[in-house]
C-alpha positions as CSV (number, residue, x, y, z in Angstrom):
1,M,24.0,11.0,17.6
2,S,22.2,8.2,19.5
3,L,24.8,5.5,20.2
4,E,21.9,3.2,21.3
5,T,20.2,3.6,18.0
6,L,23.4,3.2,16.1
7,R,24.3,-0.1,17.9
8,A,20.8,-1.5,17.3
9,A,20.9,-0.5,13.6
10,E,24.3,-2.2,13.2
11,E,22.9,-5.4,14.6
12,Y,19.9,-5.3,12.3
13,I,22.1,-4.6,9.3
14,D,24.4,-7.5,10.2
15,R,21.3,-9.8,10.3
16,G,20.2,-8.6,6.8
17,F,17.3,-6.4,7.8
18,A,16.4,-3.4,5.7
19,L,15.8,-0.2,7.7
20,I,13.9,3.0,7.4
21,P,14.2,6.3,9.3
22,L,11.0,7.3,11.2
23,E,10.1,10.6,12.8
24,L,10.5,10.8,16.6
25,K,7.4,9.5,18.4
26,S,5.7,9.0,15.1
27,K,5.0,6.1,12.6
28,M,5.7,8.4,9.7
29,P,8.8,8.1,7.6
30,N,11.4,10.8,8.5
31,F,11.0,12.8,5.3
32,P,13.6,15.5,6.1
33,V,16.2,12.7,6.7
34,L,15.3,10.9,3.5
35,E,15.5,14.1,1.5
36,S,18.8,15.1,3.1
37,V,20.5,11.8,2.7
38,Y,19.0,10.5,-0.6
39,K,17.6,13.7,-2.2
40,N,14.3,11.9,-2.3
41,R,11.4,11.9,0.1
42,G,10.3,8.4,-0.8
43,W,11.4,5.3,1.0
44,K,10.6,2.4,-1.4
45,H,14.2,2.4,-2.7
46,L,15.3,1.2,0.7
47,E,13.6,-2.1,-0.1
48,E,15.8,-2.7,-3.1
49,S,18.9,-1.0,-1.8
50,P,19.0,-1.4,2.0
51,A,20.6,1.4,4.0
52,S,24.2,0.8,5.0
53,L,25.8,1.6,8.4
54,K,27.2,4.8,6.8
55,D,23.7,5.8,5.8
56,I,22.5,5.2,9.3
57,K,25.2,7.5,10.6
58,S,24.1,10.1,8.1
59,W,20.5,9.8,9.3
60,L,21.6,10.3,12.9
61,S,23.9,13.1,12.0
62,Y,21.0,15.0,10.4
63,D,18.5,14.0,13.2
64,P,20.0,12.4,16.3
65,K,16.5,11.6,17.6
66,T,15.2,9.8,14.6
67,N,13.4,6.5,15.1
68,I,14.2,3.4,13.0
69,G,11.9,0.8,11.5
70,I,12.5,-2.6,10.0
71,I,11.1,-3.1,6.5
72,S,9.2,-6.4,6.3
73,G,8.8,-8.7,3.3
74,R,11.5,-9.6,0.8
75,A,13.6,-6.6,1.8
76,S,14.5,-8.3,5.1
77,N,13.2,-11.9,4.5
78,L,10.8,-11.3,7.4
79,V,7.1,-11.6,8.2
80,V,6.1,-9.6,11.3
81,I,2.9,-10.3,13.2
82,D,1.6,-7.2,15.0
83,F,-0.8,-7.9,17.8
84,D,-2.7,-5.0,19.2
85,E,-3.1,-6.7,22.6
86,S,-0.4,-8.5,24.7
87,D,-2.8,-11.3,25.7
88,T,-3.7,-13.1,22.4
89,N,-5.1,-16.4,23.9
90,I,-3.4,-18.2,21.0
91,D,-0.7,-20.8,21.3
92,L,2.4,-19.2,19.8
93,P,6.0,-20.4,19.3
94,T,8.8,-18.7,21.1
95,V,10.3,-16.3,18.6
96,P,11.9,-12.8,18.8
97,E,9.3,-10.5,20.3
98,V,9.1,-6.7,20.7
99,K,7.0,-5.2,23.4
100,T,4.9,-2.4,21.9
101,Y,2.8,0.2,23.5
102,R,-0.4,-1.8,23.3
103,G,0.7,-5.3,22.3
104,K,3.7,-7.1,20.7
105,H,5.5,-7.8,17.4
106,L,6.5,-11.4,16.6
107,F,9.3,-11.9,14.0
108,F,9.5,-14.9,11.6
109,S,12.0,-15.7,8.8
110,A,10.5,-16.0,5.4
111,S,13.0,-16.8,2.6
112,N,10.6,-18.4,0.1
113,V,7.2,-16.9,0.7
114,D,4.9,-14.8,-1.4
115,F,4.7,-11.5,0.6
116,S,2.2,-9.8,-1.7
117,L,-0.6,-9.8,0.9
118,T,-0.7,-8.0,4.3
119,K,-3.5,-9.5,6.3
120,H,-5.4,-7.2,8.7
121,S,-8.0,-7.8,11.4
122,L,-9.2,-6.2,14.6
123,K,-6.5,-8.2,16.5
124,G,-3.7,-6.7,14.5
125,E,-2.0,-7.5,11.2
126,I,0.5,-9.7,9.5
127,R,3.0,-7.6,7.6
128,G,4.7,-8.5,4.3
129,N,6.0,-6.5,1.4
130,S,6.1,-2.7,1.4
131,H,5.4,-2.3,5.1
132,Y,7.6,-1.5,8.1
133,T,7.6,-2.1,11.8
134,F,8.9,0.1,14.7
135,A,12.2,-1.3,15.9
136,P,13.8,-0.9,19.3
137,P,15.0,1.5,20.7
138,S,12.4,3.7,18.9
139,Y,9.8,5.8,20.9
140,H,6.0,5.6,20.5
141,E,4.2,9.0,20.3
142,T,3.2,8.5,24.0
143,G,6.9,8.4,25.0
144,Y,6.9,4.6,25.4
145,Q,10.1,3.0,24.2
146,Y,9.9,-0.2,22.2
147,H,12.2,-3.0,23.5
148,W,12.9,-6.7,22.9
149,R,10.9,-8.9,25.3
150,V,12.6,-11.9,23.6
151,S,15.8,-10.7,21.8
152,L,17.1,-11.9,18.5
153,N,19.8,-13.7,20.4
154,D,17.5,-15.5,22.8
155,A,15.2,-17.2,20.3
156,P,15.5,-18.2,16.6
157,L,13.4,-16.8,13.8
158,A,10.9,-19.5,13.3
159,D,10.2,-20.4,9.7
160,W,7.0,-18.8,8.4
161,N,6.3,-21.7,6.1
162,S,6.0,-24.1,8.9
163,F,3.8,-21.7,10.8
164,K,1.5,-20.6,8.0
165,G,-1.2,-23.1,8.7
166,H,-1.3,-22.3,12.4
167,S,-4.6,-21.5,14.0
168,L,-3.4,-17.9,14.3
169,I,-4.3,-17.4,10.7
170,T,-7.9,-18.7,11.0
171,Q,-8.6,-17.4,14.5
172,A,-7.1,-13.9,14.4
173,F,-6.5,-12.9,10.8
174,A,-9.2,-14.5,8.7
175,S,-10.7,-11.2,7.6
176,C,-8.5,-10.9,4.6
177,R,-7.9,-13.8,2.3
178,Q,-5.4,-13.9,-0.6
179,G,-6.8,-13.5,-4.0
180,R,-10.4,-13.0,-2.8
181,V,-12.7,-10.0,-2.3
182,S,-16.2,-9.8,-1.0
183,T,-19.1,-8.7,-3.2
184,T,-20.6,-6.2,-0.8
185,S,-21.8,-3.1,-2.7
186,Y,-21.4,0.4,-1.5
187,P,-22.3,3.6,-3.3
188,Y,-20.0,5.8,-5.2
189,I,-19.6,9.4,-3.9
190,S,-20.9,12.0,-6.3
191,K,-18.4,14.6,-7.5
192,A,-20.9,17.4,-7.0
193,N,-22.1,17.0,-3.4
194,N,-20.5,13.9,-1.9
195,T,-23.7,11.9,-1.8
196,P,-24.1,8.3,-3.0
197,I,-25.4,8.1,-6.6
198,S,-25.1,4.5,-7.7
199,P,-23.9,1.2,-6.2
200,Y,-21.1,-0.9,-7.5
201,C,-19.1,-3.7,-5.9
202,E,-15.6,-4.5,-4.6
203,P,-12.8,-3.6,-4.2
204,S,-14.3,-0.3,-3.2
205,S,-16.1,-1.9,-0.2
206,L,-12.7,-2.5,1.4
207,G,-12.5,1.3,1.8
208,C,-15.1,1.0,4.6
209,F,-12.7,-0.7,7.0
210,T,-10.5,1.4,9.3
211,G,-7.8,-1.3,9.4
212,V,-7.6,-1.1,5.6
213,L,-7.3,2.6,5.7
214,E,-4.5,2.4,8.3
215,I,-2.5,0.2,5.9
216,V,-3.2,2.7,3.0
217,A,-2.1,5.6,5.2
218,Q,1.2,3.8,6.0
219,W,1.8,3.2,2.3
220,L,1.0,6.9,1.6
221,G,3.6,7.9,4.3
222,I,1.1,9.4,6.7
223,A,0.1,8.3,10.2
224,P,-3.1,10.0,11.4
225,R,-5.0,8.8,14.5
226,F,-8.4,7.2,13.8
227,S,-11.7,7.2,15.6
228,D,-14.8,5.5,14.3
229,T,-15.8,8.4,12.2
230,H,-12.7,10.5,11.3
231,S,-9.0,10.9,11.5
232,S,-6.7,13.5,12.9
233,S,-5.3,16.1,10.5
234,F,-2.1,15.8,8.5
235,R,-0.3,17.5,5.7
236,C,-2.1,17.3,2.4
237,I,-0.5,14.8,0.0
238,L,-2.4,15.8,-3.1
239,P,-0.1,17.0,-6.0
240,G,0.4,20.7,-5.9
241,H,-0.9,21.1,-2.4
242,E,2.4,20.7,-0.6
243,E,2.7,22.6,2.7
244,T,3.9,22.2,6.2
245,R,0.8,22.7,8.3
246,P,-2.0,20.0,8.6
247,S,-4.6,20.6,6.0
248,A,-6.3,17.3,5.3
249,N,-8.0,14.4,7.1
250,F,-10.1,11.3,6.5
251,F,-13.8,11.0,7.5
252,R,-16.3,8.1,7.2
253,H,-19.2,8.9,4.9
254,P,-22.4,8.7,7.0
255,V,-24.4,6.9,4.2
256,S,-22.0,4.6,2.3
257,G,-19.5,4.0,5.2
258,L,-16.6,4.7,2.9
259,W,-13.6,6.5,4.2
260,I,-13.2,9.8,2.3
261,Y,-10.2,12.1,2.0
262,K,-11.0,15.8,2.7
263,D,-8.8,18.6,1.4
264,H,-9.3,21.8,3.5
265,H,-7.5,23.9,0.9
266,H,-10.6,24.4,-1.4
267,D,-13.8,24.6,0.6
268,G,-13.4,21.1,1.9
269,T,-13.2,19.3,-1.4
270,C,-13.7,15.5,-0.9
271,Y,-12.0,12.6,-2.7
272,T,-12.6,8.9,-2.6
273,L,-9.5,6.7,-2.0
274,A,-9.7,5.9,-5.8
275,D,-9.6,9.6,-6.6
276,L,-6.6,10.0,-4.3
277,R,-4.6,7.1,-6.0
278,A,-5.5,8.4,-9.5
279,S,-4.4,11.9,-8.5
280,L,-1.0,10.7,-7.3
281,A,-0.5,8.9,-10.6
282,A,-1.6,11.9,-12.7
283,G,0.4,14.4,-10.7
284,R,-2.7,16.6,-10.3
285,A,-5.9,16.5,-8.3
286,L,-8.5,14.3,-10.1
287,K,-12.2,13.4,-9.5
288,L,-13.2,10.2,-11.1
289,E,-16.8,10.1,-12.3
290,Q,-17.2,6.8,-14.2
291,K,-17.9,3.8,-12.0
292,P,-15.6,1.2,-13.7
293,T,-12.7,3.6,-13.6
294,C,-13.2,4.2,-9.9
295,L,-13.3,0.5,-9.2
296,Y,-10.0,-0.1,-11.0
297,W,-8.2,2.7,-9.1
298,Y,-9.5,1.3,-5.8
299,G,-8.1,-2.0,-6.9
300,R,-4.8,-0.4,-7.9
301,L,-4.4,1.3,-4.5
302,F,-5.2,-1.9,-2.5
303,A,-2.9,-4.0,-4.7
304,D,-0.1,-1.4,-4.2
305,C,-0.7,-1.7,-0.4
306,G,-0.7,-5.5,-0.5
307,I,-4.3,-5.7,0.7
308,I,-5.4,-7.7,-2.4
309,E,-3.5,-9.7,-4.8
310,P,-4.6,-9.3,-8.5
311,A,-4.7,-12.4,-10.6
312,R,-1.4,-13.0,-12.6
313,I,-2.1,-12.4,-16.3
314,A,0.9,-12.5,-18.6
315,I,1.0,-10.3,-21.7
316,Q,3.9,-11.5,-23.8
317,T,6.3,-9.0,-25.4
318,P,9.4,-9.4,-27.6
319,T,12.8,-8.3,-26.6
320,C,12.6,-5.4,-29.1
321,C,9.7,-3.9,-27.2
322,S,10.1,-0.3,-26.3
323,E,9.9,1.0,-22.7
324,A,6.6,2.7,-23.4
325,T,5.0,-0.4,-24.9
326,Q,6.2,-2.5,-22.0
327,R,4.7,-0.1,-19.6
328,A,1.4,-0.4,-21.5
329,A,1.6,-4.2,-21.4
330,D,2.3,-4.2,-17.7
331,G,-0.4,-1.8,-17.0
332,L,-3.0,-3.7,-19.0
333,S,-1.9,-6.9,-17.3
334,L,-2.5,-5.4,-13.9
335,L,-5.9,-4.0,-15.0
336,M,-6.9,-7.5,-16.2
337,G,-5.7,-9.0,-13.0
338,I,-7.8,-6.7,-10.9
339,R,-10.8,-7.3,-13.1
340,A,-10.3,-11.1,-12.8
341,L,-10.8,-11.0,-9.1
342,L,-14.5,-10.3,-9.7
343,N,-15.1,-11.5,-13.3
344,P,-12.3,-13.9,-14.5
345,G,-11.8,-13.9,-18.2
346,E,-13.8,-10.8,-19.0
347,P,-12.2,-8.2,-21.3
348,V,-11.4,-4.7,-20.1
349,P,-11.5,-1.2,-21.6
350,F,-8.2,0.5,-21.9
351,S,-8.7,4.0,-23.4
352,P,-5.9,6.4,-24.2
353,S,-7.0,8.9,-21.5
354,F,-7.2,6.2,-18.8
355,A,-4.0,4.4,-19.9
356,S,-1.9,7.5,-20.0
357,I,-2.4,8.0,-16.3
358,W,-2.5,4.3,-15.3
359,C,0.8,3.5,-17.1
360,G,2.5,6.9,-17.1
361,I,2.7,7.2,-20.9
362,T,1.4,9.6,-23.5
363,K,-1.8,8.9,-25.5
364,K,0.2,8.6,-28.6
365,Q,2.5,6.0,-27.0
366,H,-0.6,4.1,-25.9
367,Q,-2.0,4.0,-29.4
368,I,1.3,2.7,-30.8
369,A,1.6,0.2,-28.0
370,M,-1.9,-1.3,-28.5
371,R,-1.2,-1.6,-32.3
372,Q,2.1,-3.4,-31.5
373,L,0.7,-5.7,-28.9
374,E,-2.2,-6.6,-31.1
375,G,0.1,-7.2,-34.1
376,W,2.3,-9.5,-32.0
377,G,-0.7,-11.6,-31.0
378,S,-0.3,-10.7,-27.4
379,I,-3.8,-9.2,-27.0
380,K,-7.0,-9.2,-28.9
381,R,-10.2,-7.2,-29.3
382,E,-13.4,-8.5,-27.7
383,G,-16.0,-6.0,-28.6
384,S,-16.6,-2.4,-27.5
385,Y,-18.7,-0.3,-25.2
386,K,-20.2,3.1,-25.1
387,Q,-18.0,5.3,-22.9
388,D,-20.5,8.2,-23.1
389,N,-22.9,9.5,-25.7
390,V,-20.1,10.2,-28.1
391,R,-17.1,8.0,-27.5
392,T,-16.7,4.2,-27.9
393,S,-14.0,2.3,-26.2
394,I,-12.5,-1.0,-27.3
395,L,-12.6,-4.0,-24.9
396,W,-9.3,-6.0,-24.8
397,N,-8.3,-9.4,-23.6
398,V,-5.2,-11.5,-23.5
399,C,-4.6,-14.0,-26.3
């Protein structure tokens, strides 16, 4: 067991920080440790129920060389600014600072802040909810050891609210703005031969940026290295494709510029990021063919990662509402919120086949839920559209 890591973890826990085990010399969560201690390979539960010192001892007992990370956002009441370069040429306050392999991490307190957005630019990123940061005394993959240049005892955690309007935001991190997306169009990738077939707009165009993909990869629990055109290989994360050897990677499509997930199991089958998010929700590998469906799954993925913030649309439900109906209401609310980023107030389709995967309910539960929500006056019909040559789908809006 590493006494240095244990002492550091004890200090972080005393300060109210939520921690996560990371693989040695890697940014990936330490999945064997998570599975051994919590019987679960996921790490999101550590945001709601932070690890105790007893948990940390269990981590180190299983893997004495495990790295540790600090979970940012509400879990630790922290905002962390990650600069990719040490010399930022920006006037910054003196706050706790970690020296990283290439740059530095600055730590701010944030008790009453909306953490829903993680901003990313070529200079680095500002990390909020559902993200984590390497914590000393962890080791970078090069063997470099992270350390405090300005310790938590040497400088106070500056309040993020008072710093939020600082020139740092406009100078270094203006590339992502809360609640906004661009309208740049990029082609969808054909299921048959991975060639562009028809253009449609955001949020898919965000899938062209390497910085965005790095955030997505962290949310997915993988940490490949990226060049301008492709990533290093990693273990396939598609449902049913679990194995220990690297068998997947990302590449940039030469025409559309979109980052694509390539599965080397089946003759190099390719998936958009929307396909990937839908596959994880469905529990099986999926290829999305309809453009609106693809757009929504892109939006779902980027919202999950904190890259975009959907509009907040409330669908009212009574206290007697069943769990399945509440899931349908929450899923429809999220769908409307994503749609509202581009076309506020427009109704959305919500077919049984789509909703069953989007909300994790059965088609029968979806039909019951929509009848109930309409009967309660929570939602209303606003027309219909031809889903294909045979099926017609109802368009829904909030009352």
